[in-house]
PABASE-502500 format. One line per field, with one value per residue: residue in one letter; x, y, z of N, C-alpha, C in turn. Coordinates in Angstrom, 2 decimals. Example, Ala and Ser with C-alpha at 12.3 -4.5 7.8 and 13.67 -1.06 7.14 Angstrom:
2
guke (a,s)
n_u (13.19,12.85)
n_v (-5.69,-2.25)
n_w (7.80,7.08)
ca_u (12.30,13.67)
ca_v (-4.50,-1.06)
ca_w (7.80,7.14)
c_u (13.20,12.90)
c_v (-3.30,0.03)
c_w (7.80,7.87)
//
This chain:
239
guke (x,x,x,x,x,x,x,x,x,x,x,x,x,x,x,x,x,x,x,x,x,x,x,x,x,x,x,x,x,x,x,x,x,x,x,x,x,x,x,x,x,x,x,x,x,x,x,x,x,x,x,x,x,x,x,x,x,x,x,x,x,x,x,x,x,x,x,x,x,x,x,x,x,x,x,x,x,x,x,x,x,x,x,x,x,x,x,x,x,x,x,x,x,x,x,x,x,x,x,x,x,x,x,x,x,x,x,x,x,x,x,x,x,x,x,x,x,x,x,x,x,x,x,x,x,x,x,x,x,x,x,x,x,x,x,x,x,x,x,x,x,x,x,x,x,x,x,x,x,x,x,x,x,x,x,x,x,x,x,x,x,x,x,x,x,x,x,x,x,x,x,x,x,x,x,x,x,x,x,x,x,x,x,x,x,x,x,x,x,x,x,x,x,x,x,x,x,x,x,x,x,x,x,x,x,x,x,x,x,x,x,x,x,x,x,x,x,x,x,x,x,x,x,x,x,x,x,x,x,x,x,x,x,x,x,x,x,x,x)
n_u (29.90,30.36,29.75,28.58,29.43,27.13,25.15,26.25,26.39,23.72,23.18,24.57,23.32,20.65,21.59,22.27,19.96,18.70,20.11,19.74,17.30,17.22,16.29,13.54,11.57,11.17,12.60,13.43,15.16,13.93,11.19,8.83,6.66,4.23,3.81,3.83,2.79,2.94,4.51,7.61,7.98,7.67,5.77,2.32,1.04,-1.33,-4.41,-4.61,-1.79,-0.56,-1.06,-3.36,-2.56,0.01,2.10,3.42,6.51,9.22,8.90,8.51,6.73,5.92,5.51,2.75,1.04,1.62,2.99,5.54,5.65,4.97,1.94,-0.92,-2.86,-6.11,-8.80,-7.53,-6.85,-4.98,-4.17,-4.02,-3.23,-5.38,-5.59,-3.69,-2.40,-2.37,0.42,1.78,5.16,8.78,9.72,7.68,4.39,3.49,2.70,1.84,1.40,-0.94,-2.66,-1.54,0.62,2.83,2.38,0.90,-2.30,-5.35,-7.57,-11.11,-14.53,-15.53,-13.52,-10.28,-8.58,-7.24,-5.77,-7.01,-5.63,-4.23,-4.04,-5.08,-2.99,-1.99,-1.77,-0.64,-0.35,-0.42,0.54,-2.24,-2.68,-3.53,-6.04,-7.96,-8.11,-10.24,-10.47,-12.72,-14.50,-15.88,-15.01,-13.00,-12.01,-9.23,-7.70,-4.54,-2.48,0.10,2.65,1.95,-0.76,-1.72,-3.44,-2.18,-2.61,-4.91,-5.79,-6.92,-8.63,-9.97,-12.66,-14.50,-16.06,-15.98,-14.37,-12.70,-11.70,-9.92,-7.86,-6.87,-5.64,-3.66,-2.23,-1.06,1.28,1.41,2.16,4.40,7.25,6.35,3.72,0.26,-2.94,-6.18,-9.11,-11.51,-12.98,-13.45,-13.43,-13.14,-10.51,-10.32,-10.05,-9.38,-10.08,-8.29,-7.96,-5.07,-3.05,-0.12,2.73,4.74,3.30,0.88,-2.81,-3.88,-5.45,-5.20,-4.79,-5.32,-4.89,-6.83,-8.20,-10.34,-11.76,-10.63,-8.07,-7.28,-7.07,-4.82,-3.00,-2.70,-1.49,0.97,2.29,1.88,2.14,5.06,8.24,7.69,5.06,1.41,-0.86,-3.62,-5.79,-8.26,-11.37,-12.11,-12.46,-10.26,-11.91)
n_v (-52.86,-51.30,-47.69,-45.78,-42.34,-40.40,-41.81,-41.90,-39.45,-38.70,-40.52,-39.31,-36.71,-37.42,-38.37,-35.90,-34.42,-36.08,-35.60,-33.08,-33.06,-33.35,-31.80,-31.81,-32.83,-31.00,-29.48,-31.52,-34.64,-36.90,-36.68,-38.43,-38.34,-38.69,-37.13,-34.62,-31.49,-31.40,-30.86,-29.35,-30.75,-30.69,-28.39,-28.69,-28.61,-27.91,-25.77,-25.87,-25.88,-26.59,-28.28,-27.59,-25.22,-24.63,-22.89,-22.29,-21.87,-20.72,-23.13,-24.97,-26.36,-24.85,-24.20,-21.75,-18.81,-18.39,-16.21,-14.29,-15.76,-16.74,-15.53,-17.62,-18.74,-18.38,-18.69,-16.98,-14.96,-13.56,-15.02,-15.53,-17.10,-17.26,-14.08,-12.65,-10.64,-10.52,-8.78,-6.56,-6.64,-5.50,-8.23,-9.67,-11.06,-11.30,-12.86,-11.14,-9.59,-7.66,-4.63,-3.43,-1.22,0.27,-1.73,-3.10,-1.74,-3.47,-5.12,-4.89,-5.13,-2.68,-1.06,0.09,-0.85,-0.38,-1.70,-0.89,2.13,2.70,3.98,4.16,5.20,6.04,3.19,1.95,1.36,3.99,5.44,6.69,10.20,12.11,11.20,11.94,10.51,8.07,4.39,3.26,5.19,7.37,7.55,10.42,12.60,14.28,17.21,17.91,20.47,22.38,24.94,26.80,26.57,24.73,21.99,18.98,16.09,13.80,12.27,9.70,9.55,8.28,9.19,10.89,13.26,16.04,17.89,16.66,14.95,16.73,17.64,14.88,14.35,16.42,15.83,13.19,13.18,13.44,15.42,16.75,18.70,22.20,21.79,21.83,21.53,21.48,23.15,22.14,19.02,16.03,17.47,17.32,17.20,19.52,20.18,23.47,25.64,28.53,31.93,33.44,36.57,37.62,39.59,38.61,36.40,36.88,36.52,33.43,30.12,28.24,25.47,24.35,22.51,22.34,23.07,24.76,27.94,30.26,29.16,28.00,30.40,31.59,29.56,29.56,31.99,31.77,29.94,30.03,32.43,33.31,35.25,37.91,37.99,38.10,39.92,39.87,37.56,35.34,33.37,30.61,29.77,31.42,34.10)
n_w (-26.22,-29.03,-29.84,-32.27,-33.38,-33.60,-31.88,-29.56,-28.75,-28.36,-26.22,-24.28,-24.07,-23.22,-20.62,-19.61,-19.41,-17.73,-15.45,-15.04,-13.91,-11.38,-9.29,-10.05,-8.53,-6.70,-3.68,-1.89,-2.46,-2.03,-2.55,-4.67,-7.73,-6.89,-4.40,-5.10,-4.40,-1.70,1.82,1.04,-1.32,-4.77,-6.40,-7.71,-10.97,-11.60,-10.60,-7.83,-6.37,-4.38,-1.08,1.36,3.60,2.80,0.70,-2.77,-3.34,-5.37,-6.77,-4.90,-2.23,0.76,4.23,4.96,6.39,8.94,11.50,9.81,7.62,4.13,2.59,2.58,-0.25,-1.15,-3.06,-4.95,-3.30,-0.77,2.56,5.91,9.25,12.13,13.61,12.07,9.54,6.00,4.53,2.49,1.45,0.69,0.20,-0.65,-0.03,3.11,6.14,8.98,12.47,13.19,14.38,16.40,18.03,15.72,14.09,11.16,10.14,11.24,8.69,8.47,8.33,8.70,7.83,8.21,11.27,14.41,17.67,20.88,21.95,19.78,16.35,12.95,10.76,7.79,6.71,9.04,12.75,14.77,17.82,20.01,21.03,23.99,24.20,22.43,20.10,18.89,18.57,18.04,17.18,14.50,11.42,10.38,7.66,7.08,5.68,4.30,3.88,2.04,2.87,0.97,0.92,-0.78,-1.64,-0.34,0.48,2.13,5.31,7.16,10.39,13.62,15.45,17.94,17.53,15.08,16.15,18.21,16.02,14.58,16.78,17.09,14.87,14.85,16.92,16.39,14.85,12.07,9.97,7.82,7.40,7.02,6.48,7.26,8.92,7.11,8.47,8.13,8.71,6.65,4.17,0.71,-1.66,-3.85,-7.68,-8.75,-11.31,-12.35,-13.35,-14.12,-14.69,-15.88,-16.37,-18.18,-19.41,-19.86,-19.74,-18.76,-18.31,-15.37,-13.13,-9.85,-6.84,-4.11,-0.77,-0.40,-1.50,-0.84,-0.24,-2.60,-4.22,-2.83,-3.21,-6.10,-6.19,-5.32,-6.45,-9.39,-10.20,-10.82,-10.36,-10.57,-9.83,-9.86,-11.92,-12.16,-10.41,-10.96,-10.13,-12.09,-15.88,-18.05,-19.97)
ca_u (29.56,30.84,28.80,29.11,29.48,25.86,24.37,27.15,25.97,22.29,23.09,25.16,22.59,20.01,22.28,22.35,18.64,18.19,21.00,19.27,15.93,17.42,15.50,12.07,10.56,11.32,13.93,13.70,15.31,13.20,9.88,8.26,5.68,2.79,4.12,3.44,1.76,3.26,5.43,9.07,8.26,7.32,4.35,1.48,0.98,-3.12,-4.84,-4.32,-0.49,0.00,-1.95,-3.89,-1.54,1.34,2.43,4.36,7.78,10.23,8.66,8.51,5.67,6.44,4.37,2.29,-0.05,2.03,3.85,6.61,5.65,4.19,0.42,-1.56,-3.58,-7.51,-9.55,-6.85,-6.83,-3.88,-4.99,-3.16,-3.72,-5.88,-5.73,-2.58,-2.73,-1.46,0.94,2.79,6.49,9.76,10.00,6.26,3.04,3.92,1.76,2.02,0.65,-1.67,-3.30,-0.57,1.39,3.90,2.39,-0.06,-3.55,-6.21,-8.68,-12.19,-15.56,-15.81,-12.48,-8.83,-8.87,-5.96,-6.19,-7.16,-4.37,-3.79,-4.76,-4.52,-2.40,-1.11,-1.79,0.08,-0.92,0.24,0.02,-3.17,-2.27,-4.48,-7.43,-8.91,-8.73,-11.29,-10.41,-14.10,-15.12,-16.11,-13.70,-13.07,-10.99,-8.68,-6.81,-3.21,-1.91,1.37,2.75,1.26,-2.19,-2.03,-3.82,-1.14,-3.18,-5.68,-5.53,-8.07,-8.64,-11.19,-12.97,-16.06,-16.46,-15.02,-13.09,-11.52,-10.58,-8.75,-6.94,-6.34,-4.88,-2.57,-1.27,-0.40,2.74,1.05,2.56,5.80,7.81,5.69,2.62,-0.74,-4.29,-7.24,-9.66,-12.84,-12.81,-14.28,-13.56,-12.36,-9.30,-10.89,-9.14,-10.03,-9.61,-8.10,-7.41,-4.05,-2.52,1.25,3.25,5.40,2.75,-0.63,-4.08,-3.95,-5.96,-4.49,-5.54,-4.69,-5.43,-7.01,-9.50,-11.40,-11.77,-9.52,-7.10,-7.23,-6.33,-3.32,-1.90,-2.63,-0.69,2.27,2.65,1.43,2.60,6.10,8.99,7.24,3.90,0.25,-1.60,-4.78,-6.10,-9.94,-11.57,-12.81,-11.76,-10.19,-12.84)
ca_v (-52.60,-49.91,-46.98,-44.70,-41.14,-39.83,-42.41,-41.75,-38.04,-38.95,-40.91,-38.11,-35.59,-37.90,-38.36,-34.48,-34.16,-36.93,-35.19,-31.62,-33.19,-33.81,-31.11,-31.66,-33.03,-30.26,-29.43,-32.92,-35.62,-38.13,-36.79,-38.75,-37.33,-38.83,-36.28,-33.23,-30.39,-31.72,-29.89,-29.92,-31.41,-29.98,-27.81,-29.16,-27.87,-27.42,-24.23,-26.04,-26.03,-26.95,-28.55,-26.31,-24.45,-24.39,-22.02,-22.61,-20.80,-21.20,-24.43,-26.01,-26.19,-24.58,-23.85,-20.58,-18.55,-17.93,-15.00,-14.19,-16.95,-16.28,-15.52,-18.69,-18.14,-19.18,-18.13,-15.85,-13.94,-13.88,-15.50,-15.87,-17.94,-16.36,-12.50,-12.27,-9.84,-10.44,-7.46,-6.41,-6.31,-5.99,-9.55,-10.23,-10.73,-12.07,-12.70,-10.07,-9.48,-6.28,-3.78,-3.19,-0.13,-0.05,-2.71,-2.56,-1.85,-4.78,-4.99,-5.30,-4.98,-1.25,-0.24,-0.51,-0.54,-0.62,-2.26,0.22,2.86,2.96,4.98,3.83,6.25,5.52,1.76,1.40,1.90,5.09,5.96,7.79,10.99,13.05,10.92,12.50,9.62,6.94,3.87,2.90,6.38,7.40,8.12,11.64,12.58,15.35,17.51,18.32,21.64,22.86,26.25,27.73,26.51,23.89,20.68,17.80,14.77,13.38,11.21,9.13,9.18,7.89,10.25,10.84,14.55,16.44,19.04,15.60,14.41,17.71,17.18,13.48,14.39,17.33,15.12,12.06,13.14,13.15,16.60,16.92,20.33,23.22,21.38,22.21,20.75,22.24,23.20,21.55,17.64,15.54,18.41,16.84,17.81,19.98,20.80,24.81,26.30,30.07,32.63,34.17,37.26,38.00,40.71,37.91,35.44,37.51,35.87,31.93,29.26,27.14,24.49,24.23,21.45,22.94,22.56,26.03,28.99,31.19,28.30,28.05,31.75,31.62,28.26,30.07,33.21,31.40,28.95,30.26,33.87,33.45,36.00,39.23,38.20,38.22,41.42,39.38,36.29,35.20,31.92,30.15,29.74,32.87,34.34)
ca_w (-27.47,-29.53,-29.97,-32.98,-32.59,-33.32,-30.88,-28.27,-28.41,-28.14,-25.05,-23.61,-24.16,-22.17,-19.29,-19.01,-19.20,-16.51,-14.28,-14.76,-13.39,-9.91,-8.58,-10.45,-7.67,-5.21,-3.02,-1.29,-3.40,-1.67,-3.22,-6.04,-8.33,-6.25,-3.49,-5.67,-3.52,-0.17,2.06,0.74,-2.62,-5.88,-6.46,-8.94,-12.03,-11.53,-9.86,-6.32,-6.69,-3.09,-0.14,2.50,4.64,2.11,-0.56,-3.64,-3.54,-6.14,-7.45,-3.90,-1.34,2.01,5.17,5.00,7.01,10.44,11.32,9.02,6.34,3.12,2.77,1.87,-1.30,-1.27,-4.14,-5.39,-1.87,0.57,3.83,6.98,10.40,13.29,13.46,11.28,8.43,4.76,4.30,1.10,2.06,-0.11,-0.08,-1.24,0.72,4.14,7.30,10.13,13.50,13.12,15.39,17.67,17.85,15.08,13.15,10.08,10.53,10.59,8.10,9.18,7.47,8.90,7.53,8.85,12.71,15.53,18.88,21.94,21.97,18.38,15.61,11.86,9.97,6.69,6.81,10.18,13.83,15.63,19.26,20.39,22.08,24.59,24.54,21.31,18.89,19.51,17.61,17.69,16.74,13.27,10.57,9.79,6.66,7.37,4.48,4.84,2.83,2.31,2.89,0.11,1.14,-2.04,-0.97,-0.42,0.63,3.23,6.10,8.16,11.88,14.20,16.77,18.26,17.08,14.35,17.08,18.32,14.83,14.64,17.96,16.91,13.56,15.31,17.96,15.86,14.17,10.53,9.18,7.45,7.67,6.15,6.24,8.20,8.64,6.76,9.52,8.20,8.40,5.69,2.94,-0.38,-2.41,-5.37,-8.50,-8.99,-12.26,-11.95,-14.51,-13.91,-15.49,-15.65,-17.52,-18.76,-20.04,-20.40,-19.06,-19.09,-17.26,-14.61,-12.21,-8.49,-5.79,-2.69,0.18,-0.34,-2.62,-0.37,-0.37,-4.02,-4.55,-2.27,-3.89,-7.26,-6.10,-4.79,-7.35,-10.93,-10.92,-10.76,-9.42,-10.64,-9.31,-11.03,-12.35,-11.62,-10.25,-10.92,-10.27,-13.36,-16.98,-18.67,-21.23)
c_u (29.96,29.84,29.42,28.80,27.97,24.98,25.22,26.59,24.43,22.30,23.46,24.06,21.42,20.27,22.09,21.03,18.15,18.98,20.07,17.88,16.05,16.45,14.12,11.16,10.67,12.46,14.10,13.87,14.33,11.71,9.73,7.15,4.25,2.72,3.93,2.57,2.07,4.28,6.67,9.34,7.59,5.94,3.55,1.33,-0.39,-3.11,-4.46,-2.71,0.20,-1.11,-2.29,-2.76,-0.16,1.05,3.59,5.20,9.03,10.06,8.50,7.39,6.36,5.35,4.13,1.31,0.32,2.68,5.05,6.39,4.90,2.64,-0.14,-2.58,-5.02,-8.41,-8.73,-6.71,-5.79,-4.51,-3.90,-3.65,-4.35,-6.08,-4.54,-3.30,-1.75,-0.82,1.95,4.02,7.51,9.86,8.76,5.24,3.50,3.02,2.50,1.10,-0.14,-2.64,-2.47,0.09,2.66,3.48,1.26,-1.45,-4.36,-7.38,-10.00,-13.25,-15.95,-14.54,-11.04,-9.02,-7.42,-6.60,-6.25,-5.70,-3.62,-4.72,-4.19,-4.19,-1.52,-0.95,-1.33,-0.67,-0.04,-0.23,-0.95,-2.43,-3.28,-6.03,-8.61,-9.01,-9.36,-11.01,-11.77,-14.96,-15.48,-15.10,-13.84,-11.77,-10.49,-7.64,-5.67,-2.89,-0.62,1.53,2.04,-0.43,-2.75,-2.62,-2.73,-1.80,-4.15,-5.35,-6.84,-7.71,-9.88,-11.24,-14.11,-16.64,-15.73,-14.05,-12.31,-10.80,-9.64,-7.45,-6.33,-5.37,-3.58,-1.76,-0.82,0.67,2.46,1.70,4.14,6.33,7.15,4.50,1.56,-2.16,-5.04,-8.48,-11.01,-12.62,-13.63,-14.20,-12.56,-11.57,-10.22,-10.03,-9.91,-8.97,-9.40,-7.63,-6.48,-3.70,-1.21,1.66,3.97,4.46,1.15,-1.65,-3.82,-4.74,-5.34,-5.22,-4.86,-5.45,-5.86,-8.24,-10.69,-10.96,-10.66,-8.09,-6.43,-6.67,-5.13,-2.42,-1.80,-1.54,0.54,2.86,2.44,1.60,3.84,6.98,8.10,5.67,2.85,-0.29,-3.01,-4.93,-7.92,-10.24,-12.22,-11.75,-11.52,-11.15,-11.91)
c_v (-51.13,-48.97,-45.88,-43.33,-40.28,-40.43,-42.16,-40.26,-37.73,-39.49,-39.99,-36.98,-36.27,-37.85,-36.83,-34.11,-34.57,-35.99,-33.66,-31.82,-33.27,-33.10,-30.80,-32.01,-32.23,-29.93,-30.59,-33.75,-36.50,-38.00,-37.50,-37.91,-37.37,-37.76,-34.87,-32.31,-30.44,-30.92,-30.20,-30.62,-30.30,-29.41,-28.50,-28.18,-27.27,-26.11,-24.87,-26.77,-26.75,-27.41,-27.55,-26.34,-24.45,-23.67,-22.59,-21.37,-21.64,-22.72,-25.47,-25.59,-26.02,-24.03,-22.15,-20.07,-18.04,-17.01,-15.26,-14.99,-16.20,-16.55,-17.10,-18.24,-19.22,-18.29,-16.98,-14.72,-14.45,-14.15,-15.69,-16.59,-16.77,-14.85,-11.96,-11.59,-9.91,-9.09,-7.65,-5.89,-6.30,-7.30,-10.13,-10.16,-11.85,-11.64,-12.05,-9.92,-8.13,-5.76,-3.34,-2.14,-0.52,-1.02,-2.33,-2.64,-3.06,-4.41,-5.83,-4.86,-3.23,-0.59,-0.76,0.29,-0.94,-1.38,-0.86,0.84,3.26,3.85,4.75,4.87,5.70,4.17,1.13,1.96,2.53,5.25,7.25,8.87,11.79,12.68,11.27,11.57,8.46,5.62,3.01,3.79,6.30,7.96,9.37,11.87,13.96,15.82,18.05,19.10,21.84,24.45,27.39,27.78,25.45,22.86,19.44,16.38,14.90,12.23,10.89,8.95,8.93,8.64,10.31,12.24,15.05,17.26,17.69,15.09,15.43,17.66,15.86,13.61,15.31,16.64,13.62,11.78,12.97,14.15,16.29,18.53,21.24,22.93,21.85,21.63,21.97,21.90,22.33,19.86,17.34,16.40,17.64,17.55,18.16,20.50,22.04,25.17,27.94,30.50,33.65,35.04,37.72,38.86,39.99,36.99,36.12,36.52,34.23,31.35,28.26,26.36,24.29,23.16,22.25,22.32,23.69,27.06,29.88,30.43,28.22,29.32,31.97,30.59,28.85,31.27,33.15,30.46,29.10,31.75,34.29,34.62,37.43,39.35,38.33,39.64,41.00,37.87,36.06,33.72,31.48,30.12,31.37,32.88,35.08)
c_w (-27.75,-30.05,-31.17,-32.70,-32.31,-32.10,-29.48,-27.79,-27.93,-26.59,-23.69,-23.27,-22.96,-20.83,-18.82,-18.71,-17.78,-15.27,-13.84,-14.03,-11.97,-9.09,-9.05,-9.75,-6.39,-4.76,-2.15,-2.35,-3.13,-2.40,-4.38,-6.58,-7.63,-5.19,-3.64,-4.75,-2.18,0.34,1.75,-0.45,-3.74,-5.81,-7.71,-9.85,-12.12,-10.75,-8.46,-6.55,-5.36,-2.20,0.58,3.39,4.15,1.05,-1.69,-3.75,-4.26,-6.74,-6.11,-2.52,0.11,2.75,4.95,6.16,8.46,10.30,10.66,7.79,5.33,3.29,1.97,0.94,-1.22,-2.17,-4.66,-4.45,-1.06,1.77,5.06,8.37,11.41,12.83,12.70,10.10,7.19,4.29,3.13,1.52,0.75,-0.71,-0.48,-0.10,1.86,5.33,8.61,11.25,13.03,14.23,16.04,17.20,16.70,13.94,12.14,10.49,10.16,9.90,8.78,8.11,7.66,8.54,8.24,10.38,13.34,16.72,19.93,22.16,20.82,17.39,13.98,11.13,8.66,6.46,8.13,11.59,14.48,17.10,19.20,21.34,22.71,24.46,23.36,20.20,19.65,18.56,17.19,17.28,15.17,12.41,9.89,8.72,6.82,6.37,5.24,3.79,3.26,2.62,2.30,-0.14,-0.11,-1.36,-1.17,-0.35,1.69,3.99,6.92,9.58,12.46,15.55,17.06,17.63,16.14,14.94,17.45,17.32,14.68,15.52,17.58,15.97,14.12,16.18,17.62,14.89,12.67,9.62,9.09,7.66,6.65,6.13,7.28,7.69,8.12,8.05,9.48,7.99,7.24,4.23,2.03,-0.90,-3.79,-6.23,-8.89,-10.29,-11.88,-13.11,-13.85,-15.02,-15.27,-16.65,-18.50,-20.05,-20.44,-19.51,-19.63,-17.76,-16.71,-13.69,-11.01,-7.80,-4.61,-1.85,0.13,-1.37,-1.97,-0.47,-1.69,-4.54,-4.12,-2.99,-5.18,-7.33,-5.76,-5.57,-8.72,-11.09,-11.04,-10.08,-9.37,-10.47,-10.31,-10.96,-11.80,-11.43,-10.09,-11.13,-11.64,-14.61,-17.28,-19.74,-22.28)
//
C-alpha cells in the first residue's frame, strides 16, 4: 500500500514516540504497567509511588532503608531500618550508622545522642576526653567567642556538672584558631546596643553580639572604633 506524505509522517512520528517509551516502565524492560511500584520497575504516579522498602529514584523503584541506601519515605518523613539514621549528604538523604565515633549523632526523644565514649558536637560524634563528658548527662550550652570577645556560636555538650561541661568542651577540639570559651555555660548570645564615639564619625549607635556586658564593650572597642580608636563607649542607644 502506498502512503501519501502526510500519512507517512504521522506513522513515523508514532514509531518515534513508541520507541521513546521503551524506558516508561522503569529500568527493567520486562516490567509491565501492573508492576509499577515494585523493585526495578517504574514508580507509580500516586502518593505511594513505590511499595514498602522501596524508594523512587529517577523514576525507578529501588531498595531503601539499609546502610548506604536512600531513606525510605513514610508520611513525608525519611526513615531507615533498625538503628540507622537518615542523614542529609551531598548525594541526598542516605541511611547511615549513627552514634559511633565519626558518625552522625543519633536522634532520640531527649535530643541528639552518641554511644558511650562519644559526645555529639555539631551533629557528629567525637571522642570523649578525660571523662568529663557524659553521654547520659544533662545538656549544657557552651559559648564560643573570638579574640575580640565577640560571640561566635554555641555548642552543646553532655556532662554531669557545669564545671565538667567546660572541661568537656575544652578537651573536645571544638575551638578554631583565636577562639575561646565563655566561662559560664548556658549563657545565650545577646545583641547589645552600644553608643560609640569616634573623631571621624562622631557618636553613633551600633550593635554587637556577646555573652556579657564586659565582653560586649571589648567587642565594640576592637571592632567598631576603627584604627584611631573610640573617644567613648557606652551601653545602650546614643541619646
